[in-house]
C-alpha positions as a Python dict, from the first residue, in 0.01 Angstrom:
ca = {
    (1, 'M'): (0, 0, 0),
    (2, 'R'): (180, 329, 105),
    (3, 'F'): (124, 678, -52),
    (4, 'N'): (441, 776, -218),
    (5, 'P'): (462, 1157, -271),
    (6, 'P'): (720, 1312, -526),
    (7, 'A'): (984, 1527, -447),
    (8, 'G'): (876, 1873, -339),
    (9, 'W'): (544, 1740, -205),
    (10, 'P'): (506, 1745, 193),
    (11, 'T'): (516, 1428, 392),
    (12, 'P'): (145, 1299, 470),
    (13, 'P'): (35, 1164, 807),
    (14, 'E'): (105, 782, 870),
    (15, 'G'): (-200, 602, 709),
    (16, 'W'): (-344, 897, 523),
    (17, 'T'): (-520, 829, 219),
    (18, 'P'): (-663, 1107, -19),
    (19, 'P'): (-1031, 1165, -5),
    (20, 'P'): (-1260, 1138, -303),
    (21, 'G'): (-1196, 1429, -548),
    (22, 'W'): (-884, 1542, -381),
    (23, 'N'): (-640, 1752, -578),
    (24, 'P'): (-277, 1827, -491),
    (25, 'D'): (-195, 2214, -420),
    (26, 'P'): (-145, 2397, -738),
    (27, 'S'): (188, 2529, -582),
    (28, 'W'): (315, 2179, -569),
    (29, 'P'): (564, 2068, -848),
    (30, 'D'): (437, 1813, -1112),
    (31, 'P'): (530, 1466, -1045),
    (32, 'P'): (812, 1308, -1283),
    (33, 'P'): (670, 1125, -1570),
    (34, 'G'): (566, 747, -1464),
    (35, 'W'): (570, 842, -1091),
    (36, 'Q'): (403, 582, -890),
    (37, 'L'): (201, 750, -606),
    (38, 'W'): (146, 405, -447),
    (39, 'L'): (390, 148, -362),
    (40, 'P'): (387, -187, -154),
    (41, 'A'): (414, -106, 201),
    (42, 'E'): (687, -287, 396),
    (43, 'P'): (627, -390, 751),
    (44, 'K'): (843, -191, 997),
    (45, 'P'): (943, -303, 1357),
    (46, 'A'): (805, -95, 1628),
    (47, 'V'): (1075, 141, 1731),
    (48, 'S'): (1072, 464, 1901),
    (49, 'D'): (1116, 770, 1690),
    (50, 'P'): (1489, 886, 1729),
    (51, 'R'): (1421, 1218, 1585),
    (52, 'P'): (1386, 1541, 1797),
    (53, 'A'): (1037, 1631, 1891),
    (54, 'S'): (1079, 1963, 1709),
    (55, 'L'): (1141, 1799, 1370),
    (56, 'V'): (853, 1553, 1425),
    (57, 'A'): (626, 1857, 1487),
    (58, 'E'): (746, 2029, 1169),
    (59, 'E'): (685, 1718, 964),
    (60, 'D'): (362, 1675, 1091),
    (61, 'A'): (264, 2047, 1036),
    (62, 'A'): (382, 2008, 677),
    (63, 'A'): (176, 1696, 634),
    (64, 'A'): (-136, 1859, 738),
    (65, 'A'): (-131, 2052, 416),
    (66, 'Y'): (-252, 1745, 241),
    (67, 'V'): (-583, 1745, 436),
    (68, 'A'): (-595, 2141, 397),
    (69, 'A'): (-572, 2085, -2),
    (70, 'A'): (-875, 1854, -22),
    (71, 'S'): (-1125, 2147, -124),
    (72, 'T'): (-838, 2336, -326),
    (73, 'P'): (-941, 2334, -702),
    (74, 'G'): (-669, 2298, -949),
    (75, 'P'): (-570, 2194, -1292),
    (76, 'K'): (-412, 1889, -1176),
    (77, 'P'): (-621, 1560, -1226),
    (78, 'P'): (-787, 1391, -917),
    (79, 'I'): (-589, 1115, -759),
    (80, 'A'): (-803, 816, -710),
    (81, 'A'): (-839, 698, -361),
    (82, 'S'): (-813, 336, -472),
    (83, 'A'): (-465, 161, -452),
    (84, 'P'): (-319, 37, -748),
    (85, 'S'): (-192, -291, -811),
    (86, 'P'): (113, -410, -613),
    (87, 'T'): (315, -476, -905),
    (88, 'A'): (571, -182, -880),
    (89, 'S'): (917, -261, -1037),
    (90, 'A'): (1228, -223, -868),
    (91, 'A'): (1311, 63, -1093),
    (92, 'D'): (1001, 243, -950),
    (93, 'D'): (1131, 194, -598),
    (94, 'S'): (1493, 304, -678),
    (95, 'A'): (1336, 623, -840),
    (96, 'A'): (1136, 689, -511),
    (97, 'L'): (1444, 647, -294),
    (98, 'L'): (1651, 887, -511),
    (99, 'A'): (1365, 1154, -476),
    (100, 'R'): (1346, 1104, -120),
    (101, 'I'): (1724, 1129, -86),
    (102, 'A'): (1733, 1472, -298),
    (103, 'V'): (1458, 1602, -48),
    (104, 'L'): (1673, 1514, 246),
    (105, 'E'): (1988, 1652, 93),
    (106, 'A'): (1811, 1968, 38),
    (107, 'A'): (1696, 1990, 382),
    (108, 'L'): (2058, 1952, 515),
    (109, 'T'): (2186, 2203, 284),
    (110, 'A'): (1924, 2447, 422),
    (111, 'A'): (1996, 2361, 776),
    (112, 'Q'): (2377, 2410, 731),
    (113, 'A'): (2325, 2743, 537),
    (114, 'G'): (2123, 2853, 859),
    (115, 'G'): (2413, 2764, 1091),
    (116, 'A'): (2221, 2482, 1250),
    (117, 'G'): (2508, 2226, 1211),
    (118, 'E'): (2852, 2402, 1224),
    (119, 'V'): (3133, 2131, 1148),
    (120, 'I'): (3489, 2181, 1294),
    (121, 'E'): (3767, 2005, 1103),
    (122, 'L'): (3972, 1840, 1359),
    (123, 'N'): (4203, 1639, 1107),
    (124, 'D'): (4543, 1812, 1175),
    (125, 'Q'): (4668, 1706, 818),
    (126, 'R'): (4380, 1867, 655),
    (127, 'V'): (4418, 2171, 870),
    (128, 'L'): (4778, 2209, 803),
    (129, 'Q'): (4724, 2175, 427),
    (130, 'D'): (4461, 2452, 425),
    (131, 'V'): (4686, 2683, 642),
    (132, 'G'): (4990, 2631, 428),
    (133, 'I'): (5313, 2817, 545),
    (134, 'Y'): (5273, 2916, 889),
    (135, 'R'): (5247, 3300, 974),
    (136, 'Y'): (5321, 3434, 1309),
    (137, 'H'): (5030, 3615, 1480),
    (138, 'H'): (5255, 3800, 1718),
    (139, 'P'): (5597, 3827, 1557),
    (140, 'L'): (5879, 3841, 1840),
    (141, 'E'): (6237, 3776, 1837),
    (142, 'G'): (6269, 3439, 2004),
    (143, 'A'): (6099, 3184, 2221),
    (144, 'A'): (6218, 3355, 2525),
    (145, 'A'): (6012, 3671, 2430),
    (146, 'Y'): (5704, 3452, 2359),
    (147, 'K'): (5765, 3294, 2698),
    (148, 'D'): (5758, 3638, 2871),
    (149, 'R'): (5439, 3761, 2658),
    (150, 'L'): (5266, 3440, 2766),
    (151, 'R'): (5318, 3504, 3141),
    (152, 'E'): (5185, 3868, 3082),
    (153, 'I'): (4839, 3716, 2924),
    (154, 'E'): (4827, 3470, 3196),
    (155, 'G'): (4847, 3762, 3448),
    (156, 'Q'): (4573, 3959, 3278),
    (157, 'V'): (4360, 3649, 3252),
    (158, 'D'): (4402, 3609, 3635),
    (159, 'E'): (4316, 3985, 3690),
    (160, 'V'): (4005, 3949, 3511),
    (161, 'V'): (3882, 3635, 3687),
    (162, 'K'): (3953, 3770, 4023),
    (163, 'A'): (3767, 4097, 3947),
    (164, 'G'): (3466, 3868, 3858),
    (165, 'R'): (3434, 4031, 3505),
    (166, 'A'): (3501, 3724, 3317),
    (167, 'V'): (3133, 3627, 3285),
    (168, 'L'): (2869, 3909, 3231),
    (169, 'G'): (2515, 3870, 3326),
    (170, 'A'): (2182, 4045, 3425),
    (171, 'D'): (2216, 4232, 3759),
    (172, 'M'): (1830, 4256, 3802),
    (173, 'F'): (1722, 3912, 3768),
    (174, 'T'): (1496, 3792, 4032),
    (175, 'F'): (1427, 3438, 4157),
    (176, 'D'): (1114, 3347, 4376),
    (177, 'G'): (1036, 3708, 4394),
    (178, 'S'): (1393, 3780, 4557),
    (179, 'L'): (1647, 4000, 4392),
    (180, 'A'): (1913, 3877, 4637),
    (181, 'K'): (1828, 3511, 4534),
    (182, 'G'): (1844, 3591, 4159),
    (183, 'R'): (2186, 3775, 4192),
    (184, 'K'): (2310, 3460, 4384),
    (185, 'M'): (2181, 3218, 4098),
    (186, 'V'): (2349, 3456, 3833),
    (187, 'A'): (2669, 3446, 4033),
    (188, 'D'): (2662, 3059, 4082),
    (189, 'L'): (2564, 2997, 3717),
    (190, 'G'): (2850, 3229, 3611),
    (191, 'K'): (3098, 3033, 3799),
    (192, 'L'): (2981, 2707, 3631),
    (193, 'M'): (2989, 2870, 3299),
    (194, 'L'): (3346, 3020, 3364),
    (195, 'R'): (3458, 2683, 3463),
    (196, 'A'): (3327, 2533, 3137),
    (197, 'Y'): (3480, 2782, 2925),
    (198, 'N'): (3825, 2765, 3111),
    (199, 'A'): (3829, 2386, 3069),
    (200, 'E'): (3748, 2396, 2691),
    (201, 'A'): (4032, 2697, 2659),
    (202, 'D'): (4270, 2479, 2861),
    (203, 'N'): (4211, 2181, 2647),
    (204, 'C'): (4271, 2382, 2338),
    (205, 'V'): (4611, 2497, 2454),
    (206, 'R'): (4708, 2149, 2555),
    (207, 'S'): (4608, 2003, 2228),
    (208, 'L'): (4792, 2258, 2001),
    (209, 'R'): (5014, 2126, 1749),
    (210, 'S'): (5247, 2308, 1512),
    (211, 'G'): (5011, 2506, 1279),
    (212, 'N'): (4674, 2392, 1385),
    (213, 'V'): (4578, 2713, 1593),
    (214, 'S'): (4285, 2769, 1351),
    (215, 'T'): (4108, 2462, 1483),
    (216, 'A'): (4164, 2534, 1827),
    (217, 'K'): (4031, 2893, 1788),
    (218, 'K'): (3716, 2766, 1614),
    (219, 'R'): (3657, 2522, 1904),
    (220, 'L'): (3665, 2793, 2154),
    (221, 'E'): (3454, 3019, 1941),
    (222, 'S'): (3201, 2742, 1940),
    (223, 'A'): (3234, 2688, 2326),
    (224, 'V'): (3153, 3053, 2370),
    (225, 'K'): (2822, 3034, 2154),
    (226, 'A'): (2704, 2734, 2344),
    (227, 'I'): (2778, 2898, 2666),
    (228, 'E'): (2594, 3200, 2559),
    (229, 'K'): (2300, 2972, 2481),
    (230, 'L'): (2286, 2822, 2836),
    (231, 'G'): (2279, 3151, 2975),
    (232, 'A'): (2034, 3364, 2766),
    (233, 'I'): (1766, 3365, 3012),
    (234, 'M'): (1961, 3566, 3244),
    (235, 'E'): (2151, 3753, 2981),
    (236, 'M'): (2480, 3590, 3071),
    (237, 'R'): (2778, 3546, 2820),
    (238, 'V'): (3159, 3526, 2828),
    (239, 'N'): (3327, 3852, 2860),
    (240, 'P'): (3448, 3940, 2486),
    (241, 'D'): (3764, 4111, 2643),
    (242, 'Y'): (3829, 3793, 2849),
    (243, 'H'): (3753, 3578, 2537),
    (244, 'A'): (3996, 3776, 2342),
    (245, 'L'): (4282, 3737, 2600),
    (246, 'R'): (4244, 3359, 2592),
    (247, 'I'): (4251, 3363, 2190),
    (248, 'A'): (4579, 3564, 2237),
    (249, 'E'): (4707, 3299, 2469),
    (250, 'L'): (4627, 3025, 2193),
    (251, 'E'): (4797, 3231, 1935),
    (252, 'L'): (5100, 3314, 2139),
    (253, 'T'): (5136, 2947, 2243),
    (254, 'A'): (5114, 2835, 1875),
    (255, 'D'): (5383, 3110, 1804),
    (256, 'Y'): (5604, 2980, 2077),
    (257, 'Q'): (5593, 2616, 1965),
    (258, 'M'): (5666, 2715, 1616),
    (259, 'K'): (5961, 2932, 1732),
    (260, 'V'): (6104, 2668, 1956),
    (261, 'Q'): (6086, 2424, 1648),
    (262, 'E'): (6271, 2675, 1432),
    (263, 'E'): (6545, 2740, 1709),
    (264, 'R'): (6591, 2362, 1746),
    (265, 'E'): (6634, 2326, 1374),
    (266, 'R'): (6867, 2618, 1373),
    (267, 'A'): (7073, 2477, 1635),
    (268, 'R'): (7091, 2146, 1484),
    (269, 'D'): (7228, 2283, 1157),
    (270, 'E'): (7466, 2488, 1342),
    (271, 'R'): (7610, 2177, 1527),
    (272, 'E'): (7633, 1995, 1190),
    (273, 'L'): (7800, 2287, 1033),
    (274, 'L'): (8057, 2318, 1332),
    (275, 'R'): (8120, 1935, 1292),
    (276, 'E'): (8159, 1985, 912),
    (277, 'Q'): (8404, 2252, 980),
    (278, 'R'): (8608, 2073, 1233),
    (279, 'R'): (8640, 1769, 1020),
    (280, 'A'): (8760, 2002, 745),
    (281, 'E'): (8995, 2156, 958),
    (282, 'Q'): (9135, 1819, 1082),
    (283, 'E'): (9164, 1704, 728),
    (284, 'L'): (9338, 2015, 621),
    (285, 'A'): (9588, 1986, 902),
    (286, 'S'): (9662, 1640, 850),
    (287, 'E'): (9710, 1701, 484),
    (288, 'R'): (9953, 1993, 583),
    (289, 'E'): (10140, 1754, 809),
    (290, 'R'): (10172, 1496, 545),
    (291, 'L'): (10290, 1762, 273),
    (292, 'D'): (10532, 1889, 526),
    (293, 'K'): (10690, 1544, 563),
    (294, 'E'): (10701, 1492, 185),
    (295, 'K'): (10864, 1811, 129),
    (296, 'A'): (11127, 1751, 417),
    (297, 'H'): (11195, 1412, 241),
    (298, 'Y'): (11235, 1541, -131),
    (299, 'V'): (11466, 1830, 21),
    (300, 'S'): (11683, 1575, 172),
    (301, 'V'): (11682, 1359, -136),
    (302, 'L'): (11763, 1660, -359),
    (303, 'E'): (12053, 1761, -149),
    (304, 'T'): (12197, 1422, -177),
    (305, 'L'): (12164, 1409, -564),
    (306, 'R'): (12325, 1743, -617),
    (307, 'A'): (12613, 1641, -390),
    (308, 'A'): (12632, 1327, -592),
    (309, 'G'): (12639, 1536, -902),
    (310, 'D'): (12319, 1369, -1064),
    (311, 'Q'): (12167, 1714, -1189),
    (312, 'A'): (11922, 1561, -1411),
    (313, 'A'): (11763, 1369, -1125),
    (314, 'A'): (11810, 1660, -924),
    (315, 'D'): (11612, 1891, -1165),
    (316, 'E'): (11333, 1640, -1199),
    (317, 'L'): (11306, 1610, -798),
    (318, 'A'): (11289, 1984, -798),
    (319, 'T'): (10989, 2009, -1037),
    (320, 'R'): (10817, 1764, -792),
    (321, 'L'): (10909, 1971, -491),
    (322, 'A'): (10756, 2272, -666),
    (323, 'D'): (10428, 2087, -684),
    (324, 'I'): (10432, 2009, -317),
    (325, 'E'): (10501, 2362, -211),
    (326, 'Q'): (10199, 2473, -437),
    (327, 'A'): (9996, 2203, -267),
    (328, 'I'): (10111, 2342, 79),
    (329, 'A'): (10003, 2702, -34),
    (330, 'D'): (9664, 2579, -162),
    (331, 'N'): (9622, 2401, 162),
    (332, 'D'): (9726, 2692, 372),
    (333, 'Y'): (9474, 2905, 155),
    (334, 'R'): (9200, 2673, 270),
    (335, 'I'): (9276, 2680, 619),
    (336, 'A'): (9283, 3060, 621),
    (337, 'N'): (8974, 3114, 415),
    (338, 'I'): (8708, 2901, 569),
    (339, 'R'): (8439, 3019, 313),
    (340, 'A'): (8628, 2825, 55),
    (341, 'G'): (8494, 2488, -49),
    (342, 'Y'): (8294, 2271, -297),
    (343, 'V'): (7949, 2323, -410),
    (344, 'Y'): (7784, 1991, -502),
    (345, 'V'): (7489, 1925, -703),
    (346, 'I'): (7362, 1555, -639),
    (347, 'S'): (7049, 1353, -715),
    (348, 'N'): (6893, 1017, -599),
    (349, 'V'): (6638, 893, -827),
    (350, 'G'): (6542, 589, -644),
    (351, 'A'): (6463, 778, -343),
    (352, 'F'): (6325, 1116, -477),
    (353, 'G'): (6243, 1084, -841),
    (354, 'P'): (6406, 1200, -1161),
    (355, 'N'): (6333, 1588, -1102),
    (356, 'V'): (6470, 1644, -766),
    (357, 'V'): (6828, 1761, -672),
    (358, 'K'): (7017, 1844, -373),
    (359, 'I'): (7250, 2159, -392),
    (360, 'G'): (7485, 2204, -87),
    (361, 'M'): (7839, 2275, -5),
    (362, 'T'): (8125, 2106, 187),
    (363, 'R'): (8466, 2227, 309),
    (364, 'R'): (8598, 1879, 327),
    (365, 'L'): (8916, 1809, 155),
    (366, 'E'): (8761, 1533, -41),
    (367, 'P'): (8399, 1634, -123),
    (368, 'R'): (8291, 1301, -218),
    (369, 'D'): (8334, 1182, 128),
    (370, 'R'): (8050, 1413, 220),
    (371, 'V'): (7842, 1263, -49),
    (372, 'R'): (7883, 912, 81),
    (373, 'E'): (7795, 1022, 430),
    (374, 'L'): (7457, 1167, 312),
    (375, 'G'): (7390, 845, 125),
    (376, 'D'): (7483, 612, 401),
    (377, 'A'): (7159, 543, 595),
    (378, 'S'): (6912, 824, 533),
    (379, 'V'): (6815, 718, 188),
    (380, 'P'): (6802, 353, 13),
    (381, 'F'): (7038, 435, -259),
    (382, 'Q'): (7365, 614, -326),
    (383, 'Y'): (7363, 975, -453),
    (384, 'D'): (7475, 1040, -806),
    (385, 'V'): (7709, 1344, -826),
    (386, 'H'): (7638, 1581, -1125),
    (387, 'A'): (7897, 1849, -1011),
    (388, 'L'): (8177, 1930, -750),
    (389, 'F'): (8257, 2298, -806),
    (390, 'F'): (8525, 2443, -608),
    (391, 'S'): (8492, 2797, -510),
    (392, 'E'): (8662, 3048, -291),
    (393, 'D'): (8329, 3154, -157),
    (394, 'A'): (8142, 2827, -162),
    (395, 'I'): (7883, 2988, 84),
    (396, 'A'): (7802, 3276, -124),
    (397, 'L'): (7766, 3050, -448),
    (398, 'E'): (7552, 2791, -264),
    (399, 'N'): (7319, 3077, -163),
    (400, 'E'): (7284, 3209, -507),
    (401, 'L'): (7194, 2879, -635),
    (402, 'H'): (6926, 2835, -369),
    (403, 'K'): (6777, 3177, -450),
    (404, 'A'): (6742, 3094, -817),
    (405, 'F'): (6539, 2781, -721),
    (406, 'A'): (6356, 2915, -412),
    (407, 'D'): (6012, 2882, -567),
    (408, 'R'): (6080, 2513, -631),
    (409, 'R'): (6176, 2410, -278),
    (410, 'V'): (6066, 2069, -198),
    (411, 'N'): (6032, 2182, 158),
    (412, 'Q'): (5849, 2537, 177),
    (413, 'I'): (5850, 2555, 545),
    (414, 'N'): (6204, 2474, 660),
    (415, 'Q'): (6447, 2694, 430),
    (416, 'R'): (6737, 2476, 559),
    (417, 'R'): (6644, 2179, 365),
    (418, 'E'): (6828, 2177, 21),
    (419, 'F'): (6626, 1959, -208),
    (420, 'F'): (6474, 2138, -513),
    (421, 'F'): (6230, 2048, -772),
    (422, 'A'): (6487, 2073, -1079),
    (423, 'T'): (6673, 1878, -1333),
    (424, 'P'): (7044, 1871, -1337),
    (425, 'V'): (7054, 2045, -1664),
    (426, 'E'): (6875, 2340, -1513),
    (427, 'V'): (7117, 2369, -1218),
    (428, 'R'): (7393, 2348, -1472),
    (429, 'D'): (7266, 2645, -1670),
    (430, 'I'): (7237, 2857, -1369),
    (431, 'L'): (7578, 2746, -1226),
    (432, 'A'): (7721, 2836, -1551),
    (433, 'E'): (7588, 3176, -1548),
    (434, 'K'): (7735, 3238, -1194),
    (435, 'V'): (8072, 3100, -1264),
    (436, 'G'): (8125, 3084, -1622),
    (437, 'G'): (8245, 2762, -1814),
    (438, 'L'): (8205, 2429, -1651),
    (439, 'L'): (8484, 2171, -1724),
    (440, 'E'): (8293, 1886, -1585),
    (441, 'F'): (7907, 1835, -1536),
    (442, 'T'): (7729, 1509, -1551),
    (443, 'E'): (7378, 1555, -1671),
    (444, 'E'): (7219, 1216, -1646),
    (445, 'P'): (7237, 1015, -1333),
    (446, 'E'): (7369, 660, -1356),
    (447, 'A'): (7150, 526, -1065),
    (448, 'L'): (7299, 208, -1080),
    (449, 'E'): (7181, 61, -753),
    (450, 'Y'): (6823, 168, -822),
    (451, 'I'): (6820, 24, -1179),
    (452, 'Q'): (6961, -325, -1062),
    (453, 'S'): (6740, -337, -764),
    (454, 'R'): (6405, -245, -949),
    (455, 'S'): (6434, -558, -1162),
    (456, 'L'): (6423, -776, -838),
    (457, 'W'): (6126, -573, -662),
    (458, 'P'): (5814, -775, -626),
    (459, 'G'): (5560, -732, -895),
    (460, 'E'): (5826, -603, -1123),
    (461, 'D'): (5899, -760, -1450),
}
């Protein structure tokens, strides 16, 4: 049998049995009702104790309290030295294990509270979620400015290392009775410490990803603490000014990466905008050419009819010719006013769900061509069009709608993504406030491809 102390009692030495008349210390908690102080012993394989020697010593010291309490009087009844019958139930074993787990969890919590086991989160997804929207540590104009600032930091780092001020240490440390030997030992150990610190700092810089600079800084802080412990005897530590330079290097590198990413996104959007504008200009030019040909044809026919004396047909053709001239005027207006275009509100239930819309604008002569392009390969289903509204300043109208739903952006980091958590009806109400009455607006999406496909999906009835 083995002695089974309840939670809150120190662990006894291996093989310990209470002497006759022994009472627990009055400061120890009462055992839970029905607690079995003796359980069947299970044979254990002979293995070496993997625990640190300090932990073993602490437990042995705590266990000695059992022996010290042998002469302590107390109100608790004495514990019989004879072992109980080995008929303990499985429930008793479970209760003993649960109690032991509670003790270990309490010890772990106490150790963590004391800073004995600092854990650094290395999962990038969790870190980025905790950080949220990236905030620049050193706001500068562009990536080139960050590059220049990084070169300045690197120059300052080199100066501190060359001056021998990167690691600080005791100046009067002696070794083997010699001050010179002590100083040489401090210098050599300082080089090793600096090499270890720089290696960790360089690793942190190389492993930086967009937004996880907080993890890299924690890792470098932990490296500083570990190195200071190694040099504690000789009062050696990394110079706080040098450490601050390496931290600034980390922050500037992270800022530089984010700025490069932003500039690439902006350049991509600008190229797409130029391509869209070029397509619109080509379409408008082609339309003007077509209208000019049609006008010339009608002018020629009109002259023939008037020469033939068919005034009724000539009048009808003149009306058609006036419509063509109006179309030419509208086309010329579109060419002269490049801000004119169509604001569209579209959704894709199958790809994004029922409460997500895309609000954008296009200068295309036929705006549905742009909607079809968006649904060609990037999403599994075609977009449903809720509104196509022509505006003389489509860019300004699009920006006003984006501002109205700014707090509902799907992508809160990249402001150039035009998806929003909103229903078509909500967008209709805001659009009506901006432009007045809407002649045409589709509130409910058809989503024909999605509805027909869903019935054929695996597992769907």
